[in-house]
N, C-alpha and C positions, 0 to 999 in steps of 0.2 A: 519505627522499621527497624530493619537489619542489615546487615550489613557484615558480608565474609562470617558467621556465626553471630553476630553481636549482636542484642537487642539495641539500642537507641529511642530515648523518649525524646523527643520534637514535640509535643503538646504547646508547647514555650512560644516557642521557638514561631517568628514572626514569618518567616521564610514558608511555612508550614499551616498555614490560617487553614483551618476544616478540614486537615489532614491532609488537603491537598501540594504539590511545591510544582511551578510552573504550569500549571495546570494538567498536569500529566503525568507527576508518581505519588501516587498513596501511599499513605501509611498503613500498616498494620500488612506489607508484604517482605519479603526477603527480598530487597532494589542493589543489589550484591554487581550483576547485569550491570542496572542502570547506570550506578555511578564512577563505574571500570570507565562506562563510556560519556560519557557528562568530560564538559571542556575545565569539570577542576577535579581535582583529587578530594581522599580521601580524609583531609587535614582538615577539612571540615565539621568534620563529626564531636573534633577537640569540641568544640564549640556545646555539643549538647550531651545530656547525661545518660551513663550507661545505666538501664533499665535487669541487665542482664544476656544469658547467652540461647541463643536458638537451636531444635533439637530438632532436624529435620524428617523428615515418614520417608521411609525408600519406596513405602505403596505407593504408584501412582505416580509415580515420578519415567519420562522419561527415557529408555533406554537406550544412550548414548555409547559409542563403539570410543576405548577407548586414545584413537588413531586422533576419533575427533572432538574428540575433550578435551585433550590436551593439546590441539589447533584453537580449538574453541579460549578459554588462558593463555592460549599467545599470545593469541586478537581476537578481543573480545569484539570489535570492529564486526565479527562474523556471528555475532547470536544475534544480533537484530536491525544493522543500516545494511543488509543488500540488495533486503527490499526495499525502502523508502529510496532508495542511491536510483533506482534499475524502473521502477512502477511509473515516475514523470516523465518519462521518452513516451509509451502508448499512449498517456494522456496529453502530452501536449499536440501530439501529433495526427493521432484522432480528433482534437479540435477543427487541431486547422486546415484538417478536411476537409470536415461543418464548414468551414467558415468561408475558405478560397474557393472553395467552389456555388457555396453564398453570391462567397465577391463578383465569380461570373459568370452566372443568372441575372447580377446585376447593375453587370459593366460590359458583356459578351468580349472584355478580352481576353482572348484567348489560352496566354501566357497562366492563368492563374485557375485554369482548367487543364493544368499540366502538372504545378503542382499541388493542385488538391492530391491529386494523382502519384505524385513520389512520396508526399508526408502518409499517405494511406497505407505507401508500399513499410516508409518508417513507423510509424504503431503497428505495425502485420510483424515486423522481422525485432520490434520489444518486446509483443504482448509472449511469448513464450518463455525468457529471466524473468519476468517481475513475475509469471506464472510462476513457474520455481522456484524462486527465493520467496514468493511468498504460502505460497505451505510451505519449507523450509521453515522459516516461521515463523507459521501454525503450531508446524510438526515440534519442534525443538521449546520453544517457550508458552505454550498452552500444552501437548501433550496432543495435540489433534484429538479432541473432545471437541465436540456436538459448537457453538457456537453461531447461534443465529446475524450476527457481522459476517463471519468468514464464509457461514453458508451461500449468502445472497453475494458476496462477494464473486466467490468459486464461479456459480450458478452462471451471474449473468457473465464472466471473463471468456467461459465459453462463448456463450451468444454472441460475444463481441465481437470474437472472433473469427465465428463462424461466417457475421455479417461483411465484417470488412475483407476480410476472404473471399469469402463471393465475391461484391461489388469489386475485387482487385482484379479477379478472375475475371471476370463482365470488360472493365475494362481495358482489359489488355489486350483480348478479345475483338473488342469490339471498339475501340478507337473512339469514334462518332457519337459514342450512346448518349452520350449529354443535349445535342446536338439531333437525333431523328426524334419524329412525331412518337405519338403511341405509345402502347400502355407503358412497354417497356423502359421508356424517360424516364415517367413517373415513376416507376417500382425503381431503379436507379437512384433519382434522386431520395425518395425515402427512407433509402438504405441509409446515404451518406446522411441525413440529419438524423437518423437516428443516433448514427455513433454518441453525439455529442449529450442527448439525456442517458444512454449509458455508463459513457463514466462519468457524470453527472454521479449518476448512482452509487458507482463500485469506487468512489473515492468516499463520497458521505462515512460509506460507513465504513470504510479506510482506517478516515479520519478521528468520527467516529470511537473511534480503536485506540487510540493511540491521544487524542488529545478529547477527552467527552464536553459533552454542552451538559450534562445535568438531563438529562430526558433517558441514560443508560449509567450504569457502571460499570468502567471498562475492569473487563475479567480476571 
């Protein structure tokens, strides 16, 4: 692994068994940004042998404006953390919208249906920042190169936003849609029930990028 241009041999470290640390960081890569955001400092590298220096290729690197490069150097948190920080909000709100509407159908308690509507609004509110930070992280850390997990996440995020927004507008314009008879009632319920599986697929592929299960290698 390399940090700040120095290559370290971690093959003998028990913390890097199989070339993987904490089921997230893989050896054979430049982990400068990762260690800058780690709970420990660079002093842990004093325990492993230096193997050489890293010569970076300029071709293929993401062209970062000077002001942005200085900002990232000063606040390494911004390199990888903004997306994980905000992405959990739409996840929990979308799940909650489905969950509370199911509870309403089982109990008939109107307060649960109203809560589901509010959760739906919260999910929609946090979708844009979640998507924007995801695109930023993809561009900055992966050079915006084609990646199947990212492609799936991006496409399904648009689908999720479209379904959630349509359901919100429908419920806002027709407050009693959950209680009406007819096909519209079931279409609205189907839209709400679809939120949870879509969020689950998006979350699964996001998890594969950060904590691979072994079915695929982290890019």
